[in-house]
N, CA, C, O and CB atoms as a CASP TS submission, in Angstrom:
PFRMAT TS
TARGET T0000
AUTHOR 0000-0000-0000
METHOD Language model
MODEL 1
PARENT N/A
ATOM      1  N   UNK     1     -72.808-156.402-184.060  1.00  0.00           N
ATOM      2  CA  UNK     1     -72.613-155.171-183.296  1.00  0.00           C
ATOM      3  C   UNK     1     -73.289-155.318-181.934  1.00  0.00           C
ATOM      4  O   UNK     1     -74.435-155.759-181.847  1.00  0.00           O
ATOM      5  CB  UNK     1     -73.178-153.936-184.067  1.00  0.00           C
ATOM      6  N   UNK     2     -72.589-154.953-180.900  1.00  0.00           N
ATOM      7  CA  UNK     2     -73.165-155.069-179.562  1.00  0.00           C
ATOM      8  C   UNK     2     -74.009-153.839-179.217  1.00  0.00           C
ATOM      9  O   UNK     2     -74.070-152.879-179.985  1.00  0.00           O
ATOM     10  CB  UNK     2     -72.053-155.258-178.519  1.00  0.00           C
ATOM     11  N   UNK     3     -74.645-153.882-178.073  1.00  0.00           N
ATOM     12  CA  UNK     3     -75.544-152.805-177.652  1.00  0.00           C
ATOM     13  C   UNK     3     -74.815-151.462-177.559  1.00  0.00           C
ATOM     14  O   UNK     3     -75.344-150.435-177.984  1.00  0.00           O
ATOM     15  CB  UNK     3     -76.178-153.146-176.303  1.00  0.00           C
ATOM     16  N   UNK     4     -73.614-151.473-177.010  1.00  0.00           N
ATOM     17  CA  UNK     4     -72.840-150.238-176.873  1.00  0.00           C
ATOM     18  C   UNK     4     -72.509-149.638-178.241  1.00  0.00           C
ATOM     19  O   UNK     4     -72.528-148.419-178.408  1.00  0.00           O
ATOM     20  CB  UNK     4     -71.546-150.505-176.088  1.00  0.00           C
ATOM     21  N   UNK     5     -72.210-150.489-179.207  1.00  0.00           N
ATOM     22  CA  UNK     5     -71.926-150.017-180.564  1.00  0.00           C
ATOM     23  C   UNK     5     -73.126-149.330-181.191  1.00  0.00           C
ATOM     24  O   UNK     5     -72.972-148.350-181.921  1.00  0.00           O
ATOM     25  CB  UNK     5     -71.489-151.174-181.439  1.00  0.00           C
ATOM     26  N   UNK     6     -74.315-149.834-180.912  1.00  0.00           N
ATOM     27  CA  UNK     6     -75.537-149.217-181.439  1.00  0.00           C
ATOM     28  C   UNK     6     -75.722-147.827-180.842  1.00  0.00           C
ATOM     29  O   UNK     6     -76.071-146.887-181.556  1.00  0.00           O
ATOM     30  CB  UNK     6     -76.771-150.099-181.138  1.00  0.00           C
ATOM     31  N   UNK     7     -75.494-147.692-179.552  1.00  0.00           N
ATOM     32  CA  UNK     7     -75.618-146.386-178.896  1.00  0.00           C
ATOM     33  C   UNK     7     -74.616-145.397-179.492  1.00  0.00           C
ATOM     34  O   UNK     7     -74.971-144.249-179.757  1.00  0.00           O
ATOM     35  CB  UNK     7     -75.398-146.519-177.368  1.00  0.00           C
ATOM     36  N   UNK     8     -73.393-145.819-179.701  1.00  0.00           N
ATOM     37  CA  UNK     8     -72.372-144.943-180.277  1.00  0.00           C
ATOM     38  C   UNK     8     -72.758-144.518-181.693  1.00  0.00           C
ATOM     39  O   UNK     8     -72.551-143.362-182.062  1.00  0.00           O
ATOM     40  CB  UNK     8     -71.004-145.647-180.288  1.00  0.00           C
ATOM     41  N   UNK     9     -73.310-145.426-182.485  1.00  0.00           N
ATOM     42  CA  UNK     9     -73.727-145.097-183.849  1.00  0.00           C
ATOM     43  C   UNK     9     -74.855-144.066-183.823  1.00  0.00           C
ATOM     44  O   UNK     9     -74.872-143.139-184.633  1.00  0.00           O
ATOM     45  CB  UNK     9     -74.178-146.370-184.603  1.00  0.00           C
ATOM     46  N   UNK    10     -75.789-144.228-182.897  1.00  0.00           N
ATOM     47  CA  UNK    10     -76.883-143.264-182.780  1.00  0.00           C
ATOM     48  C   UNK    10     -76.365-141.892-182.373  1.00  0.00           C
ATOM     49  O   UNK    10     -76.844-140.882-182.890  1.00  0.00           O
ATOM     50  CB  UNK    10     -77.919-143.753-181.768  1.00  0.00           C
ATOM     51  N   UNK    11     -75.416-141.829-181.478  1.00  0.00           N
ATOM     52  CA  UNK    11     -74.850-140.556-181.038  1.00  0.00           C
ATOM     53  C   UNK    11     -74.159-139.856-182.202  1.00  0.00           C
ATOM     54  O   UNK    11     -74.266-138.638-182.342  1.00  0.00           O
ATOM     55  CB  UNK    11     -73.859-140.771-179.878  1.00  0.00           C
ATOM     56  N   UNK    12     -73.462-140.601-183.025  1.00  0.00           N
ATOM     57  CA  UNK    12     -72.771-140.017-184.174  1.00  0.00           C
ATOM     58  C   UNK    12     -73.774-139.461-185.179  1.00  0.00           C
ATOM     59  O   UNK    12     -73.554-138.382-185.729  1.00  0.00           O
ATOM     60  CB  UNK    12     -71.867-141.062-184.847  1.00  0.00           C
ATOM     61  N   UNK    13     -74.860-140.168-185.427  1.00  0.00           N
ATOM     62  CA  UNK    13     -75.846-139.691-186.396  1.00  0.00           C
ATOM     63  C   UNK    13     -76.560-138.447-185.879  1.00  0.00           C
ATOM     64  O   UNK    13     -76.950-137.588-186.670  1.00  0.00           O
ATOM     65  CB  UNK    13     -76.866-140.793-186.710  1.00  0.00           C
ATOM     66  N   UNK    14     -76.738-138.337-184.568  1.00  0.00           N
ATOM     67  CA  UNK    14     -77.372-137.142-184.013  1.00  0.00           C
ATOM     68  C   UNK    14     -76.469-135.926-184.180  1.00  0.00           C
ATOM     69  O   UNK    14     -76.960-134.822-184.412  1.00  0.00           O
ATOM     70  CB  UNK    14     -77.713-137.350-182.530  1.00  0.00           C
ATOM     71  N   UNK    15     -75.168-136.110-184.066  1.00  0.00           N
ATOM     72  CA  UNK    15     -74.241-135.002-184.227  1.00  0.00           C
ATOM     73  C   UNK    15     -74.241-134.480-185.656  1.00  0.00           C
ATOM     74  O   UNK    15     -74.034-133.288-185.880  1.00  0.00           O
ATOM     75  CB  UNK    15     -72.842-135.427-183.828  1.00  0.00           C
ATOM     76  N   UNK    16     -74.470-135.363-186.626  1.00  0.00           N
ATOM     77  CA  UNK    16     -74.453-134.954-188.023  1.00  0.00           C
ATOM     78  C   UNK    16     -75.645-134.067-188.368  1.00  0.00           C
ATOM     79  O   UNK    16     -75.513-133.169-189.200  1.00  0.00           O
ATOM     80  CB  UNK    16     -74.440-136.175-188.922  1.00  0.00           C
ATOM     81  N   UNK    17     -76.806-134.295-187.749  1.00  0.00           N
ATOM     82  CA  UNK    17     -77.986-133.486-188.038  1.00  0.00           C
ATOM     83  C   UNK    17     -77.836-132.149-187.324  1.00  0.00           C
ATOM     84  O   UNK    17     -77.779-132.097-186.096  1.00  0.00           O
ATOM     85  CB  UNK    17     -79.299-134.216-187.596  1.00  0.00           C
ATOM     86  N   UNK    18     -77.772-131.077-188.091  1.00  0.00           N
ATOM     87  CA  UNK    18     -77.391-129.799-187.526  1.00  0.00           C
ATOM     88  C   UNK    18     -78.553-129.013-186.943  1.00  0.00           C
ATOM     89  O   UNK    18     -78.483-128.566-185.798  1.00  0.00           O
ATOM     90  CB  UNK    18     -76.721-128.987-188.560  1.00  0.00           C
ATOM     91  N   UNK    19     -79.626-128.836-187.720  1.00  0.00           N
ATOM     92  CA  UNK    19     -80.732-128.003-187.265  1.00  0.00           C
ATOM     93  C   UNK    19     -82.027-128.792-187.322  1.00  0.00           C
ATOM     94  O   UNK    19     -82.403-129.303-188.377  1.00  0.00           O
ATOM     95  CB  UNK    19     -80.841-126.724-188.113  1.00  0.00           C
ATOM     96  N   UNK    20     -82.714-128.893-186.185  1.00  0.00           N
ATOM     97  CA  UNK    20     -83.940-129.687-186.107  1.00  0.00           C
ATOM     98  C   UNK    20     -85.101-128.795-185.698  1.00  0.00           C
ATOM     99  O   UNK    20     -84.988-127.994-184.770  1.00  0.00           O
ATOM    100  CB  UNK    20     -83.777-130.860-185.107  1.00  0.00           C
ATOM    101  N   UNK    21     -86.227-128.942-186.406  1.00  0.00           N
ATOM    102  CA  UNK    21     -87.448-128.220-186.053  1.00  0.00           C
ATOM    103  C   UNK    21     -87.990-128.800-184.753  1.00  0.00           C
ATOM    104  O   UNK    21     -88.186-130.010-184.642  1.00  0.00           O
ATOM    105  CB  UNK    21     -88.516-128.310-187.197  1.00  0.00           C
ATOM    106  N   UNK    22     -88.230-127.944-183.779  1.00  0.00           N
ATOM    107  CA  UNK    22     -88.719-128.417-182.482  1.00  0.00           C
ATOM    108  C   UNK    22     -90.193-128.804-182.534  1.00  0.00           C
ATOM    109  O   UNK    22     -90.683-129.494-181.641  1.00  0.00           O
ATOM    110  CB  UNK    22     -88.507-127.347-181.421  1.00  0.00           C
ATOM    111  N   UNK    23     -90.899-128.368-183.567  1.00  0.00           N
ATOM    112  CA  UNK    23     -92.331-128.662-183.679  1.00  0.00           C
ATOM    113  C   UNK    23     -92.563-130.010-184.357  1.00  0.00           C
ATOM    114  O   UNK    23     -93.274-130.861-183.821  1.00  0.00           O
ATOM    115  CB  UNK    23     -93.046-127.549-184.460  1.00  0.00           C
ATOM    116  N   UNK    24     -91.967-130.208-185.535  1.00  0.00           N
ATOM    117  CA  UNK    24     -92.239-131.445-186.288  1.00  0.00           C
ATOM    118  C   UNK    24     -91.011-132.347-186.411  1.00  0.00           C
ATOM    119  O   UNK    24     -91.100-133.424-187.000  1.00  0.00           O
ATOM    120  CB  UNK    24     -92.750-131.100-187.678  1.00  0.00           C
ATOM    121  N   UNK    25     -89.870-131.928-185.867  1.00  0.00           N
ATOM    122  CA  UNK    25     -88.639-132.724-185.813  1.00  0.00           C
ATOM    123  C   UNK    25     -87.994-133.004-187.169  1.00  0.00           C
ATOM    124  O   UNK    25     -87.215-133.947-187.299  1.00  0.00           O
ATOM    125  CB  UNK    25     -88.927-134.018-185.149  1.00  0.00           C
ATOM    126  N   UNK    26     -88.311-132.194-188.177  1.00  0.00           N
ATOM    127  CA  UNK    26     -87.603-132.323-189.453  1.00  0.00           C
ATOM    128  C   UNK    26     -86.181-131.803-189.267  1.00  0.00           C
ATOM    129  O   UNK    26     -85.939-130.934-188.430  1.00  0.00           O
ATOM    130  CB  UNK    26     -88.342-131.545-190.599  1.00  0.00           C
ATOM    131  N   UNK    27     -85.246-132.331-190.043  1.00  0.00           N
ATOM    132  CA  UNK    27     -83.839-131.964-189.911  1.00  0.00           C
ATOM    133  C   UNK    27     -83.404-131.179-191.142  1.00  0.00           C
ATOM    134  O   UNK    27     -83.748-131.537-192.268  1.00  0.00           O
ATOM    135  CB  UNK    27     -82.951-133.223-189.720  1.00  0.00           C
ATOM    136  N   UNK    28     -82.639-130.098-190.921  1.00  0.00           N
ATOM    137  CA  UNK    28     -82.169-129.240-192.000  1.00  0.00           C
ATOM    138  C   UNK    28     -80.661-129.058-191.914  1.00  0.00           C
ATOM    139  O   UNK    28     -80.080-129.109-190.830  1.00  0.00           O
ATOM    140  CB  UNK    28     -82.875-127.880-191.956  1.00  0.00           C
ATOM    141  N   UNK    29     -80.034-128.846-193.064  1.00  0.00           N
ATOM    142  CA  UNK    29     -78.585-128.670-193.136  1.00  0.00           C
ATOM    143  C   UNK    29     -78.152-127.287-192.654  1.00  0.00           C
ATOM    144  O   UNK    29     -77.111-127.155-192.011  1.00  0.00           O
ATOM    145  CB  UNK    29     -78.104-128.892-194.560  1.00  0.00           C
ATOM    146  N   UNK    30     -78.945-126.250-192.961  1.00  0.00           N
ATOM    147  CA  UNK    30     -78.548-124.888-192.605  1.00  0.00           C
ATOM    148  C   UNK    30     -79.619-124.214-191.755  1.00  0.00           C
ATOM    149  O   UNK    30     -80.779-124.627-191.738  1.00  0.00           O
ATOM    150  CB  UNK    30     -78.278-124.059-193.868  1.00  0.00           C
ATOM    151  N   UNK    31     -79.200-123.176-191.057  1.00  0.00           N
ATOM    152  CA  UNK    31     -80.127-122.406-190.232  1.00  0.00           C
ATOM    153  C   UNK    31     -81.142-121.673-191.105  1.00  0.00           C
ATOM    154  O   UNK    31     -82.294-121.499-190.709  1.00  0.00           O
ATOM    155  CB  UNK    31     -79.360-121.406-189.350  1.00  0.00           C
ATOM    156  N   UNK    32     -80.712-121.243-192.297  1.00  0.00           N
ATOM    157  CA  UNK    32     -81.606-120.544-193.217  1.00  0.00           C
ATOM    158  C   UNK    32     -82.746-121.451-193.668  1.00  0.00           C
ATOM    159  O   UNK    32     -83.892-121.012-193.762  1.00  0.00           O
ATOM    160  CB  UNK    32     -80.826-120.034-194.434  1.00  0.00           C
ATOM    161  N   UNK    33     -82.431-122.723-193.947  1.00  0.00           N
ATOM    162  CA  UNK    33     -83.475-123.679-194.334  1.00  0.00           C
ATOM    163  C   UNK    33     -84.480-123.863-193.206  1.00  0.00           C
ATOM    164  O   UNK    33     -85.685-123.937-193.445  1.00  0.00           O
ATOM    165  CB  UNK    33     -82.855-125.035-194.716  1.00  0.00           C
ATOM    166  N   UNK    34     -83.981-123.936-191.983  1.00  0.00           N
ATOM    167  CA  UNK    34     -84.865-124.084-190.825  1.00  0.00           C
ATOM    168  C   UNK    34     -85.755-122.854-190.670  1.00  0.00           C
ATOM    169  O   UNK    34     -86.949-122.989-190.402  1.00  0.00           O
ATOM    170  CB  UNK    34     -84.043-124.313-189.541  1.00  0.00           C
ATOM    171  N   UNK    35     -85.192-121.656-190.834  1.00  0.00           N
ATOM    172  CA  UNK    35     -85.979-120.421-190.738  1.00  0.00           C
ATOM    173  C   UNK    35     -87.080-120.395-191.792  1.00  0.00           C
ATOM    174  O   UNK    35     -88.224-120.056-191.490  1.00  0.00           O
ATOM    175  CB  UNK    35     -85.073-119.188-190.894  1.00  0.00           C
ATOM    176  N   UNK    36     -86.735-120.755-193.029  1.00  0.00           N
ATOM    177  CA  UNK    36     -87.712-120.781-194.114  1.00  0.00           C
ATOM    178  C   UNK    36     -88.825-121.783-193.808  1.00  0.00           C
ATOM    179  O   UNK    36     -90.002-121.494-194.026  1.00  0.00           O
ATOM    180  CB  UNK    36     -87.028-121.131-195.449  1.00  0.00           C
ATOM    181  N   UNK    37     -88.457-122.941-193.312  1.00  0.00           N
ATOM    182  CA  UNK    37     -89.437-123.962-192.931  1.00  0.00           C
ATOM    183  C   UNK    37     -90.377-123.436-191.849  1.00  0.00           C
ATOM    184  O   UNK    37     -91.588-123.643-191.925  1.00  0.00           O
ATOM    185  CB  UNK    37     -88.725-125.236-192.440  1.00  0.00           C
ATOM    186  N   UNK    38     -89.826-122.757-190.846  1.00  0.00           N
ATOM    187  CA  UNK    38     -90.645-122.226-189.755  1.00  0.00           C
ATOM    188  C   UNK    38     -91.641-121.195-190.274  1.00  0.00           C
ATOM    189  O   UNK    38     -92.799-121.183-189.856  1.00  0.00           O
ATOM    190  CB  UNK    38     -89.756-121.601-188.670  1.00  0.00           C
ATOM    191  N   UNK    39     -91.196-120.331-191.180  1.00  0.00           N
ATOM    192  CA  UNK    39     -92.086-119.307-191.728  1.00  0.00           C
ATOM    193  C   UNK    39     -93.174-119.923-192.604  1.00  0.00           C
ATOM    194  O   UNK    39     -94.341-119.547-192.499  1.00  0.00           O
ATOM    195  CB  UNK    39     -91.283-118.284-192.534  1.00  0.00           C
ATOM    196  N   UNK    40     -92.798-120.869-193.469  1.00  0.00           N
ATOM    197  CA  UNK    40     -93.752-121.433-194.423  1.00  0.00           C
ATOM    198  C   UNK    40     -94.688-122.455-193.783  1.00  0.00           C
ATOM    199  O   UNK    40     -95.897-122.412-194.013  1.00  0.00           O
ATOM    200  CB  UNK    40     -93.009-122.077-195.571  1.00  0.00           C
ATOM    201  N   UNK    41     -94.150-123.366-192.989  1.00  0.00           N
ATOM    202  CA  UNK    41     -94.952-124.483-192.497  1.00  0.00           C
ATOM    203  C   UNK    41     -95.591-124.236-191.131  1.00  0.00           C
ATOM    204  O   UNK    41     -96.612-124.842-190.808  1.00  0.00           O
ATOM    205  CB  UNK    41     -94.102-125.707-192.424  1.00  0.00           C
ATOM    206  N   UNK    42     -95.004-123.358-190.337  1.00  0.00           N
ATOM    207  CA  UNK    42     -95.525-123.136-188.987  1.00  0.00           C
ATOM    208  C   UNK    42     -95.926-121.682-188.743  1.00  0.00           C
ATOM    209  O   UNK    42     -96.370-121.344-187.646  1.00  0.00           O
ATOM    210  CB  UNK    42     -94.492-123.555-187.962  1.00  0.00           C
ATOM    211  N   UNK    43     -95.776-120.819-189.748  1.00  0.00           N
ATOM    212  CA  UNK    43     -96.149-119.402-189.664  1.00  0.00           C
ATOM    213  C   UNK    43     -95.516-118.697-188.468  1.00  0.00           C
ATOM    214  O   UNK    43     -96.171-117.931-187.760  1.00  0.00           O
ATOM    215  CB  UNK    43     -97.656-119.269-189.587  1.00  0.00           C
ATOM    216  N   UNK    44     -94.223-118.973-188.256  1.00  0.00           N
ATOM    217  CA  UNK    44     -93.495-118.325-187.163  1.00  0.00           C
ATOM    218  C   UNK    44     -92.246-117.662-187.721  1.00  0.00           C
ATOM    219  O   UNK    44     -91.717-118.070-188.755  1.00  0.00           O
ATOM    220  CB  UNK    44     -93.124-119.348-186.051  1.00  0.00           C
ATOM    221  N   UNK    45     -91.781-116.625-187.015  1.00  0.00           N
ATOM    222  CA  UNK    45     -90.556-115.941-187.448  1.00  0.00           C
ATOM    223  C   UNK    45     -89.377-116.414-186.662  1.00  0.00           C
ATOM    224  O   UNK    45     -88.259-115.949-186.886  1.00  0.00           O
ATOM    225  CB  UNK    45     -90.692-114.438-187.311  1.00  0.00           C
TER
END
């Protein structure tokens, strides 16, 4: 795989991850999971 192919693969994987915590960068499938994580782990609403 050439360098350009690696960049394209990385771009595709970033599109698949839907919701990312801006504090610790964990990735979640749904917005509800992200909200729950924020409340439990970061004490934010």
